[in-house]
N, C-alpha and C positions, 0 to 999 in steps of 0.2 A: 631435345630441342625445347627451348624456353618459349612459353606462350607470350605473345606480345599483346599488351593492352591496346585497345583502339584509342585513337586520339579523340579527346573531348574538346569541344569549343567552349571557352570561357569568354563571355561578353562583358567587358568592363566599361562602365560609364563613369568617366572622371574628366573634369575639365583641366586638370593640372598635368601638363605634359611631363614634368619631372616624375610625378607619382606613377604615371602610366609607364614611363621608361623603366623605372625601378622595378615595378611589378613584372614587366616583360623580362628584364634581366634576372630577377629572382626565379622566375619560372624556368628560364634557360639553365640557370645554376642548379635548380632542383632536379633537372633531367626527367621531368614528368611528360607523359604523352598528351600535352595540352597545346592547343592552338589558341592564342589570345587575339581577340578582336576588340578594338577600342572605339568607342563613340565618345563625343565630347560633352553631350548634355542629354537631358531627359527626352527631349523631342527626338533627337537622333536615335536614342534607344528604342523608343516606340516605333519609329520608322523602320528600324532594323528588324524588330520582331514582326512588324506588319508587312514586311517585304515591300515597302513603298520608297519613293524617292530614289536615291542612289543604291538602295539595298535590295533590288529585285533579283539579282543574280545569286542563286543559291551557292554557287561555287565561290563567289567573293564574300558572301555573307552567310556562312553555314549556320544552321539552327544551333543555338547554344544549349549546352547541358547544364549550365550554371551561369549566374549573373553576379558580378561584383558591382555594387552600386554605391556611389558616393552620395552623400546627402546634399551638400552645398554646391549646387551647379547652377549655371545661368539658364534662363528661359523656362525651365521646369524643375522645381525642387525635387530632390530624391524621394521625399515622402509622397508627393503627388504621383510620381512615377511608380513607386511601390504600390500605391493604392490602385492605380490603373492596371498594373500587371496582375495583381492578385484578385481583381474583380472581373478580369477578362477570361472567359472560359478557354480561350486559345493559348493563353500564356501562364495561367495561374499555377500550373504544375512545375514550372521551371523554378528550381531553388534559387533564392535571392539571398546573397550575403551582403549585408551592409558593411562597407569598407570605407571608413571615414576618419577624419581627424577628431571628431567629437567623441567625448565620453560622458556627455550630459545624460543624466537619468531620464529626462524627458524624451530625448531622442531614442534612447534604448527602449523605453516603454512604448512610445508611439510606433516604432518600427515593428516590434513584435505584435502589437495590437493589429497592425495592418497585414500581418502574415509573413514577415521576414523569417528566414530560416536560421540566420545567425547574425550577430552584430560583432564586428571586429574593429577596434580602434587601430589605425595605422601605426606601425611601430616607428621608432625614431632612428633606427639604424638598419643597414642592409642585411646584416647577419640575422637579425630577428625577422625581417621580411622574408628571407629565404626559408627560415624555419616555419613561418606561418604558411607559406605557399606549399611547402612539403606536407604539412599537416592537413591543409585543405585538400591537397591531391590525394593523400592516403585515405582520408575519410570519404571524400566524394567519389573517388575512382575505385578504391579497393574494398571499402566496407559496405557502403549503401548501394542500392540499385536506383539508378536515375531513370526517370520516365522519358527515355529517348525515343 
């Protein structure tokens, strides 16, 4: 009998509905044991992690094993959110992958300086996105140990 991996929750913060839908579809295509939760901005992300507002129910908002964070979002920029996550002792162990349209050197350096675990520029096609999701899944689910 084959061992089945536990499902991990990925929390994605992205204000672009199309990008969120594509990531969802790519995760389905990759057939990984991942549950995707989506928030639309940095404030919602912090509410989710803090279990405040509409995110008080653990069943509807399970603790994430990994965060996909866009940089350019309304209300609170991704860099500010990253800084808040990585300076909060309750959240800082959650790996954060910056997943953005930017490939600017300044963004790359700033995010790593603030404690990002990875920086990925969003691909331009679905096939590449599926491959990225498979790679993320393989690395974060099969190779490393997450602090769950």
